[in-house]
Backbone as ProteinMPNN parsed JSONL, in Angstrom:
{"seq_chain_A": "MRYLFFMVLLLCFSCGKDKVILLPEIENAKITEVLDVSPAYLFYNETLTDSIELNRKNIISTTNWLVNVDKRLTLKQAIPKIKFLQDKKRNAQMHKNENAKNYFTCNATSIKNLGFIEFTDVVYEFIESSLDFKQILTSYKKIDSVNELEDSLNIFSINFHEDHTIYMHKNSFKIEDLTTKIKELAKNPEYKKIQLKLTMSKSLTFQDYITFKSLVLELESDSISIDNNEFIY", "coords_chain_A": {"N_chain_A": [[86.832, 25.414, 72.713], [84.746, 25.188, 74.355], [82.757, 23.869, 72.896], [84.259, 21.344, 72.368], [84.398, 20.342, 75.022], [81.79, 19.896, 75.706], [80.947, 18.004, 73.929], [82.601, 15.838, 74.47], [81.815, 15.362, 77.198], [79.039, 14.637, 76.939], [79.303, 12.395, 75.258], [80.655, 10.693, 77.007], [78.631, 10.227, 78.874], [76.909, 8.992, 77.197], [78.13, 6.655, 76.784], [77.612, 5.054, 78.933], [75.383, 2.677, 80.466], [72.683, 3.462, 80.974], [72.777, 6.259, 80.585], [72.282, 8.048, 78.538], [71.588, 10.967, 76.779], [69.537, 12.853, 74.848], [69.786, 15.847, 73.235], [67.574, 18.624, 72.706], [66.731, 19.938, 69.451], [67.261, 22.949, 67.733], [66.883, 25.266, 65.002], [68.156, 27.678, 64.546], [70.333, 29.806, 66.629], [70.515, 32.252, 69.131], [72.179, 32.594, 71.176], [75.323, 31.345, 71.425], [77.538, 30.822, 72.865], [78.455, 30.309, 76.283], [80.056, 31.263, 79.192], [81.974, 30.377, 82.216], [80.455, 27.952, 83.609], [78.154, 25.664, 85.032], [76.851, 22.37, 84.643], [73.733, 20.746, 84.62], [71.69, 17.768, 84.359], [68.938, 16.34, 83.036], [67.769, 13.288, 82.556], [66.264, 10.876, 80.402], [64.746, 8.145, 81.648], [63.629, 5.113, 81.506], [63.525, 3.098, 83.436], [62.709, 4.241, 85.835], [60.046, 5.295, 87.886], [58.723, 7.731, 87.134], [60.058, 8.145, 84.864], [62.275, 9.954, 84.692], [65.382, 11.364, 85.478], [67.395, 13.33, 87.614], [70.548, 14.781, 87.467], [72.525, 16.706, 89.271], [74.946, 16.992, 90.555], [77.44, 18.329, 90.185], [76.913, 20.979, 90.076], [77.309, 24.582, 90.527], [76.397, 27.215, 92.479], [77.134, 29.842, 92.031], [77.795, 30.099, 89.366], [77.011, 30.372, 85.688], [74.165, 28.325, 84.786], [73.906, 25.342, 82.931], [71.379, 23.68, 81.586], [70.592, 20.489, 80.708], [68.284, 18.96, 79.07], [66.651, 15.961, 78.281], [65.222, 15.429, 75.179], [63.078, 13.781, 74.872], [61.517, 13.757, 77.07], [58.355, 14.721, 78.718], [56.617, 17.844, 79.31], [55.309, 17.584, 81.635], [56.891, 15.785, 83.138], [59.482, 17.12, 82.933], [59.257, 19.911, 83.711], [58.658, 20.099, 86.578], [61.225, 19.411, 87.774], [62.955, 21.267, 86.517], [61.838, 23.623, 87.778], [62.435, 23.006, 90.277], [65.405, 23.265, 90.193], [65.578, 26.006, 89.537], [64.485, 27.193, 91.921], [66.252, 26.317, 93.695], [68.57, 28.06, 93.0], [67.511, 30.522, 93.082], [66.859, 30.78, 95.768], [69.168, 30.617, 97.237], [71.241, 31.187, 99.913], [73.848, 31.818, 100.497], [77.04, 32.646, 98.836], [76.023, 33.753, 96.477], [75.32, 34.868, 93.239], [74.089, 37.398, 91.567], [74.272, 37.869, 88.818], [74.482, 35.487, 87.41], [73.092, 33.259, 85.181], [70.576, 31.073, 83.745], [70.434, 28.427, 81.365], [69.045, 26.589, 78.617], [70.407, 23.784, 77.041], [71.02, 23.191, 73.635], [70.979, 21.512, 70.328], [72.112, 23.315, 67.818], [71.155, 23.293, 64.651], [71.803, 24.885, 62.391], [74.417, 25.731, 62.616], [75.672, 23.434, 63.375], [76.458, 23.0, 66.002], [76.5, 23.57, 69.542], [73.788, 25.353, 70.95], [72.2, 27.921, 72.912], [69.353, 28.527, 75.039], [67.984, 31.131, 77.103], [66.508, 30.992, 80.304], [66.32, 32.225, 82.628], [64.581, 34.139, 83.921], [62.168, 33.107, 83.651], [58.922, 32.038, 84.785], [57.441, 29.194, 85.694], [54.198, 27.749, 85.638], [51.854, 25.36, 86.783], [48.668, 24.649, 85.731], [45.935, 23.499, 87.37], [43.23, 22.864, 86.922], [40.503, 22.931, 84.434], [38.994, 25.16, 84.929], [40.608, 27.004, 86.184], [42.445, 27.515, 83.965], [40.642, 28.68, 82.169], [40.163, 31.016, 83.619], [42.55, 32.283, 83.705], [43.005, 32.657, 80.97], [40.942, 34.577, 80.333], [41.548, 36.761, 81.964], [43.37, 38.512, 80.767], [44.368, 41.682, 79.937], [42.392, 43.528, 77.635], [42.606, 45.672, 74.838], [40.311, 47.847, 73.509], [39.952, 50.004, 72.072], [41.521, 52.443, 69.906], [42.01, 54.906, 71.062], [42.782, 54.837, 73.703], [45.552, 54.792, 76.095], [48.699, 55.404, 74.504], [50.682, 53.754, 74.931], [49.581, 51.464, 75.851], [49.334, 47.981, 76.499], [48.793, 45.234, 74.495], [47.497, 42.152, 75.006], [48.126, 38.756, 74.241], [47.128, 35.465, 74.239], [48.814, 32.56, 73.621], [48.166, 29.345, 72.884], [49.634, 26.286, 72.886], [48.766, 23.267, 71.865], [48.355, 19.813, 72.531], [48.089, 18.419, 70.244], [49.727, 19.61, 68.507], [48.616, 21.879, 67.437], [48.136, 25.346, 67.428], [46.313, 27.568, 69.278], [44.82, 30.742, 69.198], [43.034, 33.455, 70.337], [40.44, 32.325, 69.504], [41.3, 31.506, 67.01], [42.913, 29.141, 65.087], [45.916, 27.375, 64.124], [48.704, 25.774, 62.532], [52.047, 25.099, 63.93], [53.981, 25.688, 62.183], [53.148, 27.957, 61.001], [53.208, 29.944, 62.916], [55.047, 32.196, 63.081], [54.522, 33.757, 60.895], [51.717, 34.4, 61.507], [51.862, 35.927, 63.893], [53.545, 38.054, 63.131], [51.818, 39.367, 61.391], [49.817, 40.089, 62.995], [51.148, 42.014, 64.593], [51.419, 44.033, 62.85], [49.079, 45.292, 62.688], [47.486, 48.269, 62.766], [46.087, 49.136, 65.092], [47.448, 48.158, 67.226], [49.995, 49.255, 69.162], [51.858, 48.091, 70.786], [52.354, 44.659, 71.61], [51.934, 41.75, 73.602], [52.979, 38.535, 74.296], [51.526, 35.719, 75.727], [52.365, 32.617, 76.938], [50.906, 29.457, 76.876], [50.79, 26.045, 77.51], [50.3, 22.472, 76.672], [50.741, 19.935, 79.013], [51.439, 17.475, 78.015], [53.161, 17.754, 75.891], [56.294, 17.154, 74.236], [59.618, 17.814, 75.445], [61.238, 18.504, 73.238], [59.106, 19.491, 71.563], [58.518, 21.883, 73.099], [60.79, 23.455, 73.059], [61.177, 23.845, 70.397], [58.867, 25.366, 69.924], [59.344, 27.548, 71.742], [61.711, 28.68, 70.882], [60.895, 29.646, 68.323], [59.035, 31.628, 69.12], [60.802, 33.322, 70.587], [62.393, 34.41, 68.561], [60.679, 36.251, 67.619], [60.73, 38.518, 69.138], [60.867, 42.011, 69.635], [60.957, 45.735, 69.426], [58.166, 46.069, 69.477], [57.08, 43.78, 70.088], [56.677, 41.683, 72.827], [57.468, 39.041, 75.167], [55.741, 37.39, 77.766], [56.979, 36.679, 81.024], [55.878, 34.589, 82.56], [54.89, 31.338, 82.166], [52.382, 29.074, 81.382], [51.342, 25.771, 82.208], [49.183, 23.172, 81.395]], "CA_chain_A": [[87.042, 24.617, 73.855], [83.478, 24.807, 74.851], [82.135, 22.738, 72.019], [84.784, 19.988, 72.66], [84.128, 20.005, 76.396], [80.362, 19.371, 75.902], [80.903, 16.901, 73.084], [83.204, 14.784, 75.107], [81.072, 15.109, 78.331], [77.89, 13.984, 76.533], [79.702, 11.147, 74.748], [80.942, 9.909, 78.068], [77.41, 9.84, 79.474], [76.364, 8.141, 76.209], [78.739, 5.215, 76.814], [77.075, 4.287, 80.072], [74.305, 1.82, 79.993], [71.569, 4.201, 81.125], [73.108, 7.648, 80.694], [72.196, 8.682, 77.248], [70.701, 12.172, 76.792], [69.383, 13.445, 73.598], [69.455, 17.27, 73.348], [66.558, 19.16, 71.779], [67.283, 20.615, 68.324], [66.726, 24.241, 67.095], [67.642, 25.544, 63.698], [69.125, 28.974, 64.734], [70.507, 30.072, 68.187], [70.912, 33.528, 69.369], [73.255, 32.518, 72.007], [76.062, 30.208, 71.013], [78.693, 30.611, 73.874], [78.247, 30.629, 77.555], [81.261, 30.954, 79.939], [81.698, 30.086, 83.639], [79.219, 27.344, 83.601], [77.967, 24.304, 85.581], [75.904, 21.593, 84.056], [72.759, 19.79, 85.288], [71.144, 16.843, 83.329], [67.601, 15.57, 83.119], [67.817, 12.203, 81.65], [65.007, 10.001, 80.189], [65.048, 6.779, 82.199], [62.374, 4.257, 81.491], [63.498, 2.171, 84.693], [62.317, 4.884, 86.999], [58.571, 5.392, 87.955], [58.221, 8.978, 86.355], [60.934, 8.159, 83.706], [63.186, 11.067, 84.649], [66.486, 11.289, 86.503], [68.181, 14.553, 87.599], [71.872, 14.712, 87.969], [73.106, 18.069, 89.554], [76.183, 16.779, 91.458], [78.609, 19.252, 89.891], [76.448, 22.341, 89.845], [77.939, 25.492, 91.442], [75.327, 28.251, 92.556], [77.667, 31.249, 91.593], [77.985, 30.094, 87.897], [75.822, 30.164, 84.883], [73.754, 26.909, 84.812], [73.401, 24.877, 81.669], [70.362, 22.505, 81.926], [70.594, 19.638, 79.554], [67.111, 18.107, 79.225], [66.415, 15.003, 77.19], [64.101, 16.011, 74.366], [61.887, 12.872, 74.793], [60.66, 14.051, 78.211], [57.267, 15.625, 78.496], [56.733, 18.932, 80.109], [54.762, 17.126, 82.939], [58.076, 15.144, 83.631], [60.645, 17.869, 83.116], [59.145, 21.208, 84.256], [58.907, 20.291, 88.022], [62.64, 19.337, 88.023], [63.516, 22.645, 86.238], [61.395, 24.525, 88.781], [63.424, 22.674, 91.527], [66.721, 23.894, 90.001], [65.31, 27.493, 89.62], [64.185, 27.518, 93.337], [67.566, 26.143, 94.504], [69.438, 29.049, 92.735], [66.916, 31.806, 93.515], [66.792, 30.751, 97.227], [70.501, 30.444, 97.768], [71.574, 32.239, 100.893], [75.259, 32.064, 100.445], [77.715, 32.374, 97.604], [74.972, 33.921, 95.448], [75.734, 35.639, 92.075], [72.998, 37.87, 90.95], [74.476, 38.002, 87.43], [74.458, 34.155, 86.88], [71.969, 33.037, 84.497], [70.195, 29.737, 83.359], [70.224, 28.276, 79.869], [68.827, 25.256, 78.18], [71.404, 23.479, 75.989], [70.352, 22.681, 72.607], [71.853, 21.349, 69.251], [71.713, 24.228, 66.815], [71.545, 22.686, 63.421], [72.422, 25.563, 61.332], [75.893, 25.867, 62.855], [76.292, 22.252, 63.703], [77.235, 23.139, 67.226], [75.586, 23.892, 70.565], [73.207, 26.733, 71.076], [71.523, 28.031, 74.294], [68.13, 29.432, 75.363], [68.046, 31.64, 78.404], [65.257, 30.904, 80.944], [66.588, 32.628, 83.969], [63.464, 34.798, 84.664], [60.838, 32.416, 83.295], [58.221, 31.45, 85.892], [56.55, 28.142, 85.161], [53.059, 27.547, 86.587], [51.017, 24.328, 86.375], [47.198, 24.914, 85.94], [45.339, 22.132, 87.666], [41.815, 22.566, 86.447], [40.078, 23.721, 83.194], [38.448, 26.395, 85.372], [41.77, 27.848, 86.328], [42.865, 27.821, 82.721], [39.663, 29.645, 81.594], [40.214, 32.285, 84.282], [43.864, 32.878, 83.162], [42.866, 33.402, 79.537], [40.068, 35.744, 80.274], [41.99, 37.788, 82.832], [44.255, 39.264, 80.231], [43.79, 42.99, 79.411], [42.173, 43.767, 76.069], [42.362, 47.091, 74.457], [39.14, 47.811, 72.584], [40.011, 51.401, 71.342], [42.883, 53.034, 69.684], [42.05, 56.143, 71.752], [43.399, 54.537, 74.935], [46.877, 55.177, 76.157], [49.389, 54.964, 73.34], [51.75, 52.755, 75.259], [48.889, 50.331, 76.26], [49.933, 46.74, 75.962], [47.737, 44.465, 74.022], [48.12, 40.912, 75.288], [47.549, 37.775, 73.371], [47.47, 34.2, 74.762], [49.106, 31.473, 72.641], [48.069, 27.972, 73.498], [50.177, 25.272, 72.047], [48.019, 22.033, 72.211], [49.138, 18.546, 72.404], [48.042, 17.855, 68.91], [50.739, 20.523, 67.857], [47.88, 23.053, 66.897], [48.2, 26.518, 68.244], [45.118, 28.422, 69.406], [44.985, 32.149, 69.755], [41.896, 34.208, 70.184], [39.454, 31.656, 68.701], [41.846, 31.032, 65.834], [43.787, 27.849, 65.163], [46.762, 27.078, 63.009], [49.802, 24.952, 62.876], [53.056, 25.804, 64.457], [54.919, 26.298, 61.25], [52.504, 29.28, 60.687], [53.271, 30.824, 64.013], [55.806, 33.437, 62.787], [53.558, 34.639, 59.903], [50.504, 34.929, 62.149], [52.28, 36.948, 64.821], [54.002, 39.251, 62.451], [50.605, 39.877, 60.729], [49.132, 40.753, 64.168], [51.915, 43.172, 64.904], [51.325, 45.014, 61.656], [47.798, 45.973, 62.853], [47.782, 49.686, 63.282], [45.534, 49.385, 66.377], [48.202, 47.722, 68.272], [51.308, 49.697, 69.257], [52.683, 46.962, 71.43], [51.688, 43.422, 71.9], [52.777, 40.903, 74.608], [52.478, 37.16, 74.077], [51.525, 34.785, 76.893], [52.507, 31.248, 76.518], [50.278, 28.387, 77.597], [51.241, 24.724, 76.846], [49.936, 21.181, 77.244], [51.902, 19.121, 79.778], [51.741, 16.29, 77.22], [54.147, 18.148, 74.834], [57.687, 16.894, 74.736], [60.61, 19.038, 75.526], [61.599, 18.981, 71.967], [58.114, 20.436, 71.095], [58.714, 23.069, 73.808], [61.987, 24.126, 72.575], [60.794, 24.443, 68.958], [57.878, 26.502, 70.059], [59.99, 28.647, 72.462], [62.788, 29.296, 69.978], [60.168, 30.379, 67.199], [58.563, 32.858, 69.826], [61.857, 34.227, 70.823], [62.777, 34.919, 67.333], [59.64, 37.281, 67.283], [60.86, 39.577, 70.072], [61.274, 43.221, 69.059], [60.45, 46.702, 70.181], [56.753, 46.089, 69.411], [56.548, 42.346, 70.495], [57.412, 41.179, 74.035], [57.072, 37.792, 75.771], [55.633, 37.455, 79.219], [57.905, 35.662, 81.676], [55.003, 33.611, 83.235], [54.437, 30.463, 81.229], [51.485, 28.108, 81.981], [51.272, 24.41, 81.664], [47.867, 22.676, 81.771]], "C_chain_A": [[85.71, 24.234, 74.39], [82.77, 23.711, 74.222], [82.831, 21.345, 72.254], [84.48, 19.409, 74.066], [82.732, 19.229, 76.463], [80.222, 18.068, 75.028], [81.441, 15.659, 73.879], [82.296, 14.327, 76.438], [79.836, 14.289, 77.977], [78.23, 12.559, 75.991], [80.114, 10.313, 75.889], [79.561, 9.393, 78.774], [76.731, 8.801, 78.421], [76.955, 6.634, 76.19], [78.346, 4.399, 77.982], [75.752, 3.524, 79.563], [72.948, 2.448, 79.954], [71.705, 5.739, 81.263], [73.176, 8.422, 79.457], [71.231, 9.828, 77.365], [70.786, 12.676, 75.371], [68.85, 14.89, 73.661], [68.341, 17.651, 72.308], [67.277, 19.979, 70.635], [66.506, 21.991, 68.075], [67.494, 24.579, 65.813], [68.543, 26.717, 63.91], [69.186, 29.199, 66.336], [71.091, 31.504, 68.32], [72.255, 33.568, 70.217], [74.064, 31.14, 71.693], [77.339, 30.065, 71.849], [78.225, 31.171, 75.199], [79.522, 30.288, 78.395], [80.965, 30.785, 81.388], [80.522, 29.321, 83.923], [79.34, 26.11, 84.594], [76.794, 23.673, 84.897], [74.964, 20.803, 84.968], [72.127, 18.989, 84.041], [69.924, 16.238, 83.716], [67.511, 14.501, 82.147], [66.445, 11.484, 81.595], [65.491, 8.538, 80.654], [63.737, 5.892, 82.394], [62.303, 3.33, 82.801], [62.845, 2.823, 85.784], [60.631, 5.04, 86.83], [58.09, 6.596, 87.057], [59.196, 9.152, 85.23], [61.96, 9.315, 83.697], [64.224, 10.973, 85.744], [67.222, 12.552, 86.374], [69.525, 14.395, 88.165], [72.389, 16.185, 88.096], [74.299, 17.949, 90.508], [77.123, 17.971, 91.265], [78.237, 20.723, 89.671], [76.895, 23.286, 90.95], [76.824, 26.736, 91.425], [75.835, 29.503, 91.858], [77.885, 31.265, 90.017], [76.668, 30.19, 87.112], [75.476, 28.7, 84.769], [73.427, 26.497, 83.314], [72.674, 23.628, 81.896], [70.225, 21.719, 80.721], [69.387, 18.752, 79.696], [66.936, 17.2, 77.98], [65.151, 15.458, 76.428], [62.939, 15.026, 74.35], [61.038, 13.087, 76.093], [59.484, 14.859, 77.996], [57.467, 16.755, 79.429], [56.158, 18.537, 81.562], [56.028, 16.483, 83.689], [59.125, 16.315, 83.947], [60.475, 19.249, 83.842], [59.278, 21.206, 85.852], [60.315, 20.227, 88.409], [63.292, 20.619, 87.754], [63.039, 23.532, 87.148], [62.264, 24.26, 89.983], [64.665, 23.303, 91.386], [66.59, 25.35, 90.141], [65.213, 27.918, 91.115], [65.669, 27.421, 94.175], [68.556, 27.428, 94.254], [68.842, 30.256, 93.309], [67.046, 31.942, 95.159], [68.206, 30.576, 97.864], [70.814, 31.627, 98.66], [72.999, 32.682, 100.843], [75.793, 31.855, 99.121], [76.723, 32.672, 96.39], [75.553, 35.009, 94.416], [74.492, 36.128, 91.306], [73.021, 37.972, 89.387], [74.436, 36.525, 86.655], [73.053, 33.892, 86.376], [71.639, 31.446, 84.215], [69.844, 29.541, 81.992], [69.892, 26.825, 79.709], [69.849, 25.036, 77.035], [70.636, 22.74, 74.837], [71.397, 22.341, 71.397], [71.279, 22.303, 68.191], [72.129, 23.707, 65.399], [72.126, 23.439, 62.238], [73.907, 25.859, 61.496], [76.456, 24.559, 63.278], [77.099, 22.298, 64.989], [76.107, 23.397, 68.388], [75.073, 25.217, 70.613], [72.477, 26.762, 72.444], [70.249, 28.99, 74.411], [68.116, 29.819, 76.843], [66.654, 31.35, 79.016], [65.329, 31.302, 82.443], [65.377, 33.274, 84.687], [62.095, 34.14, 84.356], [60.224, 31.756, 84.575], [57.176, 30.464, 85.364], [55.433, 27.833, 86.192], [52.083, 26.459, 86.045], [49.543, 24.743, 86.678], [46.47, 23.581, 86.086], [43.963, 21.802, 87.272], [41.501, 23.455, 85.152], [39.555, 25.143, 83.642], [39.55, 27.458, 85.604], [42.269, 28.423, 84.959], [42.041, 28.931, 82.08], [39.851, 31.03, 82.261], [41.452, 33.125, 83.948], [43.65, 33.544, 81.882], [41.949, 34.506, 79.591], [40.343, 36.952, 81.106], [42.915, 38.732, 82.12], [43.658, 40.542, 79.716], [43.574, 43.002, 78.036], [41.984, 45.193, 75.794], [41.459, 47.187, 73.407], [39.215, 49.176, 71.677], [41.389, 51.929, 71.148], [42.995, 54.344, 70.46], [42.678, 55.987, 73.237], [44.847, 54.858, 74.852], [47.775, 54.537, 75.039], [50.369, 53.816, 73.739], [50.925, 51.433, 75.972], [49.374, 49.009, 75.639], [48.762, 45.734, 75.673], [48.165, 42.998, 74.185], [47.396, 39.694, 74.645], [48.014, 36.4, 74.001], [47.703, 33.28, 73.558], [49.074, 30.192, 73.323], [48.563, 26.956, 72.603], [49.631, 23.934, 72.643], [48.885, 20.823, 71.93], [49.057, 17.869, 71.016], [48.873, 18.719, 67.95], [49.953, 21.516, 67.014], [48.051, 24.179, 67.925], [46.863, 27.384, 68.028], [45.33, 29.724, 69.823], [43.85, 32.829, 69.369], [40.885, 33.64, 69.166], [39.92, 31.29, 67.271], [42.802, 29.839, 65.957], [44.651, 27.743, 63.98], [47.882, 26.122, 63.546], [51.088, 25.723, 63.201], [54.013, 26.423, 63.397], [54.391, 27.683, 60.744], [52.51, 30.321, 61.764], [53.897, 32.256, 63.707], [54.965, 34.413, 61.893], [52.416, 35.311, 60.675], [50.828, 36.077, 63.141], [52.721, 38.284, 64.238], [52.724, 40.028, 61.851], [49.819, 40.721, 61.834], [49.87, 41.962, 64.554], [51.806, 44.281, 64.135], [50.017, 45.825, 61.915], [48.014, 47.327, 63.549], [47.033, 50.022, 64.734], [46.369, 49.018, 67.538], [49.641, 48.416, 68.26], [52.302, 48.751, 69.748], [51.771, 45.791, 71.713], [52.615, 42.451, 72.786], [52.121, 39.43, 74.288], [52.561, 36.38, 75.391], [51.426, 33.309, 76.474], [51.786, 30.176, 77.43], [50.614, 27.058, 76.788], [50.715, 23.54, 77.489], [51.076, 20.503, 77.777], [52.265, 17.866, 78.981], [52.858, 16.496, 76.137], [55.485, 17.602, 75.3], [58.595, 18.141, 74.86], [61.125, 19.536, 74.361], [60.44, 19.918, 71.427], [58.076, 21.809, 71.756], [59.588, 23.959, 73.268], [61.768, 24.695, 71.078], [59.857, 25.53, 69.111], [58.497, 27.749, 70.689], [61.017, 29.26, 71.547], [62.125, 30.098, 68.883], [59.647, 31.773, 67.924], [59.626, 33.791, 70.101], [62.5, 34.997, 69.713], [61.944, 36.359, 66.996], [59.992, 38.641, 68.09], [61.333, 40.84, 69.38], [60.784, 44.413, 69.942], [58.948, 46.712, 70.292], [56.14, 44.606, 69.992], [57.386, 41.919, 71.734], [56.797, 39.854, 74.459], [57.02, 37.72, 77.287], [56.513, 36.347, 79.908], [57.214, 34.482, 82.316], [54.485, 32.71, 81.988], [53.536, 29.301, 81.907], [51.417, 26.847, 81.346], [50.066, 23.74, 82.141], [47.782, 21.208, 81.428]], "O_chain_A": [[85.517, 23.104, 74.838], [82.261, 22.778, 74.843], [82.156, 20.319, 72.332], [84.334, 18.202, 74.259], [82.548, 18.194, 77.103], [79.463, 17.164, 75.377], [80.804, 14.606, 73.931], [82.089, 13.141, 76.694], [79.58, 13.299, 78.662], [77.484, 11.619, 76.263], [79.909, 9.108, 75.739], [79.463, 8.235, 79.179], [76.062, 7.857, 78.843], [76.388, 5.657, 75.701], [78.668, 3.215, 78.07], [75.198, 3.731, 78.484], [72.122, 2.114, 79.105], [70.912, 6.409, 81.925], [73.991, 9.332, 79.301], [70.171, 9.694, 77.976], [71.847, 12.891, 74.787], [67.713, 15.153, 74.049], [68.226, 17.072, 71.228], [68.303, 20.616, 70.874], [65.286, 22.085, 68.211], [68.644, 24.178, 65.633], [69.677, 26.685, 63.431], [68.308, 28.858, 67.128], [72.064, 31.855, 67.653], [73.187, 34.35, 70.027], [73.522, 30.035, 71.711], [78.164, 29.212, 71.522], [77.696, 32.279, 75.292], [80.014, 29.162, 78.323], [79.83, 31.015, 81.806], [79.567, 29.894, 84.449], [80.427, 25.629, 84.914], [75.82, 24.361, 84.59], [75.394, 20.256, 85.983], [72.063, 19.477, 82.913], [69.898, 15.604, 84.77], [67.199, 14.753, 80.983], [65.642, 11.48, 82.529], [66.416, 7.911, 80.138], [62.962, 6.017, 83.341], [61.233, 2.868, 83.198], [62.397, 2.12, 86.69], [60.07, 4.906, 85.742], [57.129, 6.439, 86.303], [59.206, 10.231, 84.637], [62.476, 9.59, 82.613], [63.915, 10.525, 86.848], [67.659, 12.918, 85.283], [69.654, 13.902, 89.286], [72.654, 16.818, 87.075], [74.555, 18.91, 91.233], [77.542, 18.549, 92.268], [79.012, 21.553, 89.199], [76.891, 22.929, 92.129], [76.439, 27.162, 90.336], [75.07, 30.17, 91.162], [78.126, 32.325, 89.44], [75.542, 30.126, 87.604], [76.383, 27.875, 84.663], [72.765, 27.232, 82.582], [73.235, 22.625, 82.337], [69.753, 22.254, 79.718], [69.486, 17.787, 80.454], [67.057, 17.628, 76.832], [64.145, 15.823, 77.036], [61.873, 15.388, 73.853], [59.909, 12.6, 76.148], [59.541, 15.706, 77.105], [58.362, 16.707, 80.273], [56.543, 19.15, 82.558], [56.123, 16.713, 84.895], [59.572, 16.451, 85.086], [61.405, 19.712, 84.502], [59.885, 22.113, 86.422], [60.677, 20.942, 89.344], [64.087, 21.098, 88.563], [63.863, 24.4, 87.436], [62.765, 25.183, 90.625], [65.105, 23.908, 92.363], [67.423, 25.952, 90.818], [65.819, 28.917, 91.503], [66.088, 28.204, 95.027], [69.273, 27.815, 95.176], [69.544, 31.008, 93.984], [67.287, 33.008, 95.726], [68.265, 30.389, 99.079], [70.699, 32.8, 98.307], [73.304, 33.84, 101.129], [75.258, 31.093, 98.316], [76.648, 31.898, 95.435], [76.217, 35.955, 94.84], [73.916, 35.39, 90.506], [71.986, 38.132, 88.738], [74.366, 36.46, 85.427], [72.035, 34.218, 86.985], [72.512, 30.626, 84.498], [69.073, 30.31, 81.419], [70.327, 25.956, 80.464], [70.116, 25.914, 76.215], [69.795, 21.863, 75.037], [72.533, 22.814, 71.438], [70.149, 22.144, 67.73], [73.308, 23.702, 65.044], [72.756, 22.919, 61.317], [74.564, 26.217, 60.519], [77.657, 24.507, 63.544], [78.202, 21.761, 65.098], [74.912, 23.412, 68.09], [75.798, 26.177, 70.353], [72.191, 25.716, 73.028], [70.224, 30.104, 73.888], [68.221, 28.964, 77.722], [65.671, 31.457, 78.283], [64.593, 30.842, 83.316], [65.145, 33.026, 85.87], [61.039, 34.611, 84.778], [60.898, 31.04, 85.316], [56.201, 30.826, 84.705], [55.669, 27.682, 87.391], [51.541, 26.629, 84.952], [49.246, 25.148, 87.802], [46.383, 22.731, 85.199], [43.546, 20.644, 87.272], [42.114, 24.486, 84.874], [39.641, 26.13, 82.912], [39.405, 28.63, 85.256], [42.481, 29.627, 84.818], [42.55, 29.92, 81.552], [39.727, 32.066, 81.609], [41.459, 34.355, 83.906], [43.985, 34.704, 81.647], [42.195, 35.446, 78.836], [39.649, 37.968, 81.071], [43.288, 39.729, 82.739], [42.578, 40.533, 79.126], [44.416, 42.558, 77.257], [41.232, 45.866, 76.499], [41.758, 46.631, 72.351], [38.537, 49.301, 70.657], [42.265, 51.892, 72.012], [44.107, 54.873, 70.495], [43.032, 56.986, 73.863], [45.377, 55.157, 73.782], [47.644, 53.364, 74.69], [50.792, 53.028, 72.893], [51.536, 50.533, 76.548], [49.755, 48.929, 74.471], [47.905, 45.467, 76.516], [49.141, 42.607, 73.544], [46.169, 39.676, 74.549], [49.207, 36.235, 74.257], [46.907, 33.232, 72.62], [49.851, 29.939, 74.243], [47.941, 26.741, 71.563], [49.987, 23.541, 73.754], [49.909, 20.827, 71.247], [49.794, 16.943, 70.677], [48.75, 18.588, 66.732], [50.465, 21.987, 65.998], [48.101, 23.945, 69.132], [46.436, 27.792, 66.948], [46.028, 29.896, 70.822], [43.568, 32.875, 68.172], [40.516, 34.272, 68.176], [39.132, 30.845, 66.436], [43.426, 29.674, 67.005], [44.179, 27.998, 62.872], [47.977, 25.759, 64.718], [51.222, 26.879, 62.799], [54.7, 27.423, 63.608], [55.135, 28.453, 60.136], [51.943, 31.405, 61.624], [53.337, 33.302, 64.035], [54.778, 35.606, 62.135], [52.155, 36.509, 60.568], [50.111, 37.076, 63.189], [52.391, 39.382, 64.687], [52.693, 41.258, 61.87], [49.295, 41.812, 61.61], [49.206, 42.956, 64.849], [52.042, 45.405, 64.579], [49.881, 46.935, 61.4], [48.575, 47.487, 64.632], [47.339, 51.008, 65.405], [46.127, 49.437, 68.669], [50.413, 48.12, 67.349], [53.411, 48.609, 69.233], [50.586, 45.94, 72.011], [53.84, 42.409, 72.671], [50.921, 39.261, 74.071], [53.586, 36.407, 76.071], [50.518, 32.878, 75.763], [52.084, 30.067, 78.62], [50.69, 27.049, 75.559], [50.642, 23.492, 78.717], [52.171, 20.441, 77.218], [53.299, 17.253, 79.247], [53.394, 15.54, 75.576], [55.807, 17.564, 76.488], [58.313, 19.261, 74.434], [61.46, 20.716, 74.251], [60.727, 20.994, 70.901], [57.675, 22.791, 71.132], [59.266, 25.118, 73.007], [62.139, 25.805, 70.697], [60.019, 26.572, 68.476], [58.231, 28.868, 70.25], [61.081, 30.489, 71.547], [62.665, 31.133, 68.493], [59.819, 32.867, 67.385], [59.445, 34.99, 69.891], [63.066, 36.074, 69.899], [62.378, 37.302, 66.334], [59.564, 39.726, 67.699], [62.213, 40.711, 68.529], [60.272, 44.195, 71.039], [58.461, 47.37, 71.211], [54.957, 44.402, 70.267], [58.611, 41.815, 71.677], [55.648, 39.594, 74.102], [58.003, 37.933, 77.996], [56.712, 35.254, 79.376], [57.857, 33.471, 82.599], [53.841, 33.156, 81.039], [53.958, 28.677, 82.881], [51.426, 26.742, 80.12], [49.903, 23.732, 83.361], [46.751, 20.579, 81.661]]}, "name": "protein", "num_of_chains": 1, "seq": "MRYLFFMVLLLCFSCGKDKVILLPEIENAKITEVLDVSPAYLFYNETLTDSIELNRKNIISTTNWLVNVDKRLTLKQAIPKIKFLQDKKRNAQMHKNENAKNYFTCNATSIKNLGFIEFTDVVYEFIESSLDFKQILTSYKKIDSVNELEDSLNIFSINFHEDHTIYMHKNSFKIEDLTTKIKELAKNPEYKKIQLKLTMSKSLTFQDYITFKSLVLELESDSISIDNNEFIY"}
């Protein structure tokens, strides 16, 4: 029923003159079903000054939120609206459900159905200047000796650039090599645990972001974690 509900709802929007929404695609989805939901929509609308339109009329604070973002929007356009929705839910004073979560809706190509990426605890932060960006990158704790605490966390910044190149500790590679590079890093005997911090260009499309995020989420394990703070510059 969930699949039919969303397919009909999206088709209804598609029948309108300016209510077409193109969901981002992912290959695999860890989450394929979410119950007790309310939808919100971020449309790509070229007739508006900032090319984005938010529809949240039917959203209920106590439910799980499915945020449907048009894949053509840039992070500069989409993230402020997403933060607005997050704040609405986090700051709700009445009818609050601490167990309700937030998800991005995607087309999961491997199952030819909808898939979902949770972002309940993600904190998005815009970096306004190159100086701020440099300070963030240099503030991460670095472990130089294997003799330090066994549970010490080795933190690595992954910068997804607008040219689709990934930069990590003076190294650069294409996004299709991300999984291999991180797994190789995790095998280093000097690192018991590593944490990935994500930084991204605001010029990236939401499809770019979802592709990047889904690859990173697949890497989560006992030895690899992902920081909830994500930086957009």
